[in-house]
MDTraj code that builds the backbone (N, CA, C; nanometers):
import mdtraj as md
import numpy as np

residues = "MET SER GLN ARG SER LYS LEU GLU LYS PHE ALA GLU ASN LEU THR PHE PRO ASN VAL PHE GLU ASN LEU SER TYR LYS GLU PRO LYS LEU MET VAL HIS TYR ASN GLN PHE VAL ASP TYR LYS GLY SER TRP ASN ALA SER TYR PHE LYS ASN ASN GLN GLU LEU ILE LEU GLU LEU ALA CYS GLY GLY GLY GLU TYR CYS VAL GLY MET ALA GLN LEU ILE PRO ASN ARG ASN TYR ILE GLY ILE ASP ILE LYS GLU LEU GLU CYS GLY ARG ALA HIS LEU ASN ARG".split()
xyz = np.array([
    [-1.1124, 10.7778, 3.3896],
    [-0.9922, 10.6803, 3.2679],
    [-0.8432, 10.7374, 3.2510],
    [-0.7701, 10.6813, 3.2160],
    [-0.6316, 10.7073, 3.2261],
    [-0.6418, 10.8082, 3.0853],
    [-0.5529, 10.8625, 3.0947],
    [-0.5143, 10.8942, 2.9521],
    [-0.4024, 10.8703, 2.9034],
    [-0.2949, 10.7665, 2.9659],
    [-0.1822, 10.7108, 2.9317],
    [-0.2217, 10.5593, 2.8108],
    [-0.1513, 10.5224, 2.7263],
    [-0.1961, 10.4398, 2.6474],
    [-0.1147, 10.3118, 2.7373],
    [-0.1738, 10.1796, 2.6801],
    [-0.1323, 10.0563, 2.7287],
    [0.0533, 10.0865, 2.7664],
    [0.0745, 10.0696, 2.6547],
    [0.2404, 10.0798, 2.6289],
    [0.3246, 10.1774, 2.7214],
    [0.2299, 10.3269, 2.7334],
    [0.2917, 10.4154, 2.8448],
    [0.2785, 10.3148, 2.9950],
    [0.1540, 10.2719, 2.9838],
    [0.1261, 10.1508, 3.1541],
    [0.2551, 10.0751, 3.1001],
    [0.2877, 10.0086, 3.0451],
    [0.3630, 9.8754, 3.0356],
    [0.5093, 9.9408, 3.0548],
    [0.5582, 10.0522, 3.0248],
    [0.6959, 10.0986, 3.0224],
    [0.7013, 10.1295, 3.1475],
    [0.5569, 10.1872, 3.2498],
    [0.6181, 10.2293, 3.3727],
    [0.5796, 10.1080, 3.4945],
    [0.5612, 10.0129, 3.4262],
    [0.5631, 9.8981, 3.4818],
    [0.7196, 9.8776, 3.5316],
    [0.7780, 9.8919, 3.4559],
    [0.9252, 9.8633, 3.4439],
    [1.0232, 9.9516, 3.4979],
    [0.9552, 10.0449, 3.5745],
    [1.0037, 10.1186, 3.6506],
    [0.9999, 10.1618, 3.7807],
    [0.9167, 10.0361, 3.8375],
    [0.8770, 10.0016, 3.9633],
    [0.9658, 9.8718, 4.0305],
    [1.0606, 9.9069, 4.1139],
    [1.1370, 9.7908, 4.1531],
    [1.1122, 9.6580, 4.2218],
    [0.9352, 9.6758, 4.2416],
    [0.8841, 9.5891, 4.3245],
    [0.7851, 9.4933, 4.2539],
    [0.8078, 9.4919, 4.0551],
    [0.7268, 9.4702, 3.9705],
    [0.8133, 9.3994, 3.8730],
    [0.7711, 9.2841, 3.8530],
    [0.8711, 9.1775, 3.7701],
    [0.7851, 9.1108, 3.6431],
    [0.8379, 9.0871, 3.5553],
    [0.7664, 9.0192, 3.4063],
    [0.8456, 8.9224, 3.3516],
    [0.7724, 8.7958, 3.3445],
    [0.8239, 8.6702, 3.2523],
    [0.7448, 8.6976, 3.1761],
    [0.8495, 8.6910, 3.0455],
    [0.7915, 8.7018, 2.9018],
    [0.7986, 8.5971, 2.8436],
    [0.8058, 8.4813, 2.8926],
    [0.7816, 8.3370, 2.8327],
    [0.7672, 8.2115, 2.9180],
    [0.6297, 8.1331, 2.9092],
    [0.5916, 8.0739, 2.9917],
    [0.7036, 7.8980, 2.9650],
    [0.7246, 7.8863, 2.8693],
    [0.8120, 7.7662, 2.8405],
    [0.9558, 7.8203, 2.8757],
    [0.9721, 7.9177, 2.9193],
    [1.1598, 7.9473, 2.9585],
    [1.1173, 8.0696, 3.0515],
    [1.0665, 8.0490, 3.1656],
    [1.0646, 8.1383, 3.2723],
    [1.1543, 8.1964, 3.3490],
    [1.1866, 8.3619, 3.2908],
    [1.2726, 8.4372, 3.3007],
    [1.1927, 8.5521, 3.3979],
    [1.2490, 8.6142, 3.4958],
    [1.1704, 8.6900, 3.5720],
    [1.2712, 8.8736, 3.5136],
    [1.2152, 8.9625, 3.4619],
    [1.3070, 9.0748, 3.4391],
    [1.2590, 9.1757, 3.5417],
    [1.3289, 9.2409, 3.5714],
    [1.3130, 9.3698, 3.6322],
    [1.3771, 9.5195, 3.5560],
    [1.3450, 9.6096, 3.5882],
    [1.3633, 9.7112, 3.4805],
    [1.3473, 9.6470, 3.3456],
    [1.4695, 9.7263, 3.2890],
    [1.4853, 9.6683, 3.0877],
    [1.5699, 9.5960, 3.1109],
    [1.5468, 9.4755, 3.0466],
    [1.6088, 9.3715, 3.0406],
    [1.7603, 9.3296, 3.1503],
    [1.7267, 9.3485, 3.2650],
    [1.7751, 9.2656, 3.4030],
    [1.7090, 9.1786, 3.4481],
    [1.7743, 9.0846, 3.4139],
    [1.6823, 8.9212, 3.4805],
    [1.7262, 8.8962, 3.6119],
    [1.6681, 8.8315, 3.6772],
    [1.7033, 8.7842, 3.8505],
    [1.6373, 8.6379, 3.8746],
    [1.6758, 8.5559, 3.9562],
    [1.6548, 8.4251, 3.9597],
    [1.6631, 8.4275, 4.1243],
    [1.5229, 8.3872, 4.1495],
    [1.4992, 8.4479, 4.3397],
    [1.4480, 8.2989, 4.2934],
    [1.4153, 8.1800, 4.2650],
    [1.3790, 8.0678, 4.2428],
    [1.4402, 8.0408, 4.4039],
    [1.3270, 7.9887, 4.4613],
    [1.4008, 7.9256, 4.6051],
    [1.4712, 8.0065, 4.7041],
    [1.4819, 8.1666, 4.6499],
    [1.5795, 8.2266, 4.7284],
    [1.4382, 8.3829, 4.7575],
    [1.2901, 8.3229, 4.7483],
    [1.2917, 8.4717, 4.7460],
    [1.2889, 8.5798, 4.8935],
    [1.3039, 8.5226, 4.9705],
    [1.3244, 8.5397, 5.1636],
    [1.4730, 8.5823, 5.1416],
    [1.5583, 8.5157, 5.1293],
    [1.7080, 8.5683, 5.1527],
    [1.7614, 8.6448, 5.0551],
    [1.6790, 8.6421, 4.9321],
    [1.8070, 8.7068, 4.8084],
    [1.6775, 8.8638, 4.8134],
    [1.5368, 8.8249, 4.7818],
    [1.4507, 8.9442, 4.7742],
    [1.4266, 9.0466, 4.9178],
    [1.3868, 8.9540, 4.9987],
    [1.3202, 9.0339, 5.0902],
    [1.4263, 9.0315, 5.2006],
    [1.4975, 8.9781, 5.2175],
    [1.6276, 8.9863, 5.3089],
    [1.5925, 8.9487, 5.4355],
    [1.4818, 8.8676, 5.4691],
    [1.4690, 8.8239, 5.5902],
    [1.4068, 8.6765, 5.5486],
    [1.3116, 8.5884, 5.7054],
    [1.3302, 8.4607, 5.7328],
    [1.1929, 8.4553, 5.7022],
    [1.1067, 8.6011, 5.7043],
    [0.9197, 8.5607, 5.7010],
    [0.8531, 8.4373, 5.6191],
    [0.7861, 8.4500, 5.7176],
    [0.6654, 8.3413, 5.6069],
    [0.6523, 8.3958, 5.4651],
    [0.6485, 8.3392, 5.4065],
    [0.5917, 8.4334, 5.2582],
    [0.4368, 8.3553, 5.1957],
    [0.3605, 8.4323, 5.1509],
    [0.2295, 8.4438, 5.1304],
    [0.2429, 8.4721, 4.9700],
    [0.1805, 8.3891, 4.9146],
    [0.1706, 8.4024, 4.7519],
    [0.0548, 8.4247, 4.7122],
    [0.0098, 8.4997, 4.6488],
    [-0.1930, 8.5719, 4.5963],
    [-0.1738, 8.5324, 4.4772],
    [-0.2171, 8.3976, 4.3966],
    [-0.2620, 8.4258, 4.2691],
    [-0.3687, 8.4708, 4.2428],
    [-0.3356, 8.5545, 4.0953],
    [-0.4606, 8.6752, 3.9991],
    [-0.4912, 8.7671, 4.1405],
    [-0.3998, 8.8185, 4.1841],
    [-0.3836, 8.9312, 4.2609],
    [-0.4722, 9.0470, 4.2184],
    [-0.4822, 9.0696, 4.0729],
    [-0.5060, 9.2265, 4.0293],
    [-0.4994, 9.2889, 4.0860],
    [-0.5353, 9.3862, 4.1272],
    [-0.4899, 9.5350, 4.1327],
    [-0.4184, 9.5333, 4.3061],
    [-0.3788, 9.4281, 4.3693],
    [-0.2858, 9.3959, 4.4655],
    [-0.3710, 9.4258, 4.6125],
    [-0.5093, 9.4722, 4.6000],
    [-0.5658, 9.5218, 4.7153],
    [-0.6251, 9.4178, 4.8404],
    [-0.6151, 9.2843, 4.8052],
    [-0.6091, 9.1853, 4.8669],
    [-0.4978, 9.1899, 4.9593],
    [-0.3624, 9.1999, 4.8836],
    [-0.2254, 9.1130, 4.9626],
    [-0.2283, 9.2557, 5.0453],
    [-0.2208, 9.3612, 4.9454],
    [-0.2347, 9.4851, 5.0881],
    [-0.3117, 9.4786, 5.1900],
    [-0.4461, 9.4577, 5.1660],
    [-0.5024, 9.4586, 5.2818],
    [-0.4120, 9.3701, 5.4120],
    [-0.4159, 9.2576, 5.3758],
    [-0.3391, 9.1142, 5.4523],
    [-0.2153, 9.2147, 5.5075],
    [-0.1119, 9.2605, 5.4290],
    [-0.0017, 9.2740, 5.4758],
    [-0.0697, 9.4015, 5.5944],
    [-0.1308, 9.4688, 5.5756],
    [-0.1268, 9.5408, 5.6357],
    [-0.2067, 9.4989, 5.8147],
    [-0.2919, 9.4066, 5.7802],
    [-0.3565, 9.3082, 5.8991],
    [-0.2141, 9.2314, 5.9677],
    [-0.1662, 9.1416, 5.8864],
    [-0.0789, 9.1155, 5.9271],
    [0.0901, 9.1400, 5.8511],
    [0.1512, 9.2192, 5.9232],
    [0.2576, 9.2779, 5.8291],
    [0.4091, 9.2322, 5.8523],
    [0.3811, 9.1120, 5.9425],
    [0.5491, 9.0163, 5.9403],
    [0.5241, 8.9132, 5.8969],
    [0.4722, 8.9014, 5.7675],
    [0.4815, 8.8207, 5.6118],
    [0.5556, 8.8884, 5.5251],
    [0.6071, 8.8080, 5.4087],
    [0.6582, 8.8448, 5.3182],
    [0.5585, 8.8469, 5.2142],
    [0.4683, 8.8679, 5.1344],
    [0.3518, 8.8911, 5.0241],
    [0.4318, 8.9379, 4.9067],
    [0.3757, 8.8331, 4.8046],
    [0.3657, 8.8485, 4.6469],
    [0.2960, 8.7953, 4.5820],
    [0.2303, 8.8659, 4.4605],
    [0.0950, 8.8895, 4.4227],
    [0.1275, 8.8608, 4.3094],
    [0.0587, 8.7715, 4.1969],
    [0.0737, 8.7027, 4.0553],
    [-0.0541, 8.7604, 3.9909],
    [-0.0124, 8.7868, 3.8551],
    [-0.1329, 8.8785, 3.7568],
    [-0.0955, 8.8310, 3.6584],
    [-0.1854, 8.7889, 3.5600],
    [-0.1083, 8.7151, 3.3983],
    [-0.1082, 8.8809, 3.3797],
    [-0.2079, 8.9584, 3.4026],
    [-0.2500, 9.1012, 3.3277],
    [-0.1515, 9.1667, 3.3782],
    [-0.0355, 9.2658, 3.3463],
    [0.0479, 9.3396, 3.3492],
    [0.0167, 9.4296, 3.3871],
    [-0.0668, 9.4933, 3.2905],
    [-0.1240, 9.6453, 3.3869],
    [-0.2300, 9.6424, 3.5126],
    [-0.2790, 9.5404, 3.5473],
    [-0.2985, 9.4883, 3.6594],
    [-0.2065, 9.4975, 3.7770],
    [-0.0464, 9.4596, 3.7682],
    [0.0454, 9.4878, 3.8595],
    [0.1276, 9.5763, 3.8674],
    [0.1166, 9.6955, 3.7547],
    [0.1310, 9.8185, 3.8458],
    [0.0563, 9.9030, 3.8940],
    [-0.0486, 9.8680, 3.8970],
    [-0.1813, 9.9549, 4.0236],
    [-0.1333, 9.8805, 4.0918],
    [-0.1322, 9.7514, 4.1534],
    [-0.0906, 9.6664, 4.2659],
    [0.0459, 9.6854, 4.3113],
    [0.1368, 9.7832, 4.2064],
    [0.2596, 9.8346, 4.2767],
    [0.2144, 9.9467, 4.3484],
    [0.1083, 10.0462, 4.2659],
    [0.0912, 10.1581, 4.3723],
    [-0.0074, 10.1842, 4.4894],
    [-0.0807, 10.0354, 4.5113],
    [-0.1577, 10.0235, 4.6087],
    [-0.0710, 9.9933, 4.7334],
    [0.0727, 9.9509, 4.7117],
    [0.1173, 9.9201, 4.8372],
    [0.1528, 9.9961, 4.9522],
])
top = md.Topology()
chain = top.add_chain()
for i, resn in enumerate(residues, 1):
    res = top.add_residue(resn, chain, resSeq=i)
    for name in ("N", "CA", "C"):
        top.add_atom(name, md.element.get_by_symbol(name[0]), res)
traj = md.Trajectory(xyz[None], top)
């Protein structure tokens, strides 16, 4: 079991360049790092991945094991994993 607190893990997630946080379902905005917001709606390939490969979306990705496994089997795709639990997203970052 980790010795870090949840708050430390939440703070660590904001240091990962490929972990985004949405603070409100009513007014969705993606935050990367601290108070830096990005808008990739409809432009993930061009703006974030910088290519035109097929986009694969996994909902409830947990620790990202499935996305990582798929990316290893089929590397010429862009993968996005979404999870409601922020702590899981940090673990997914470490799995990539």
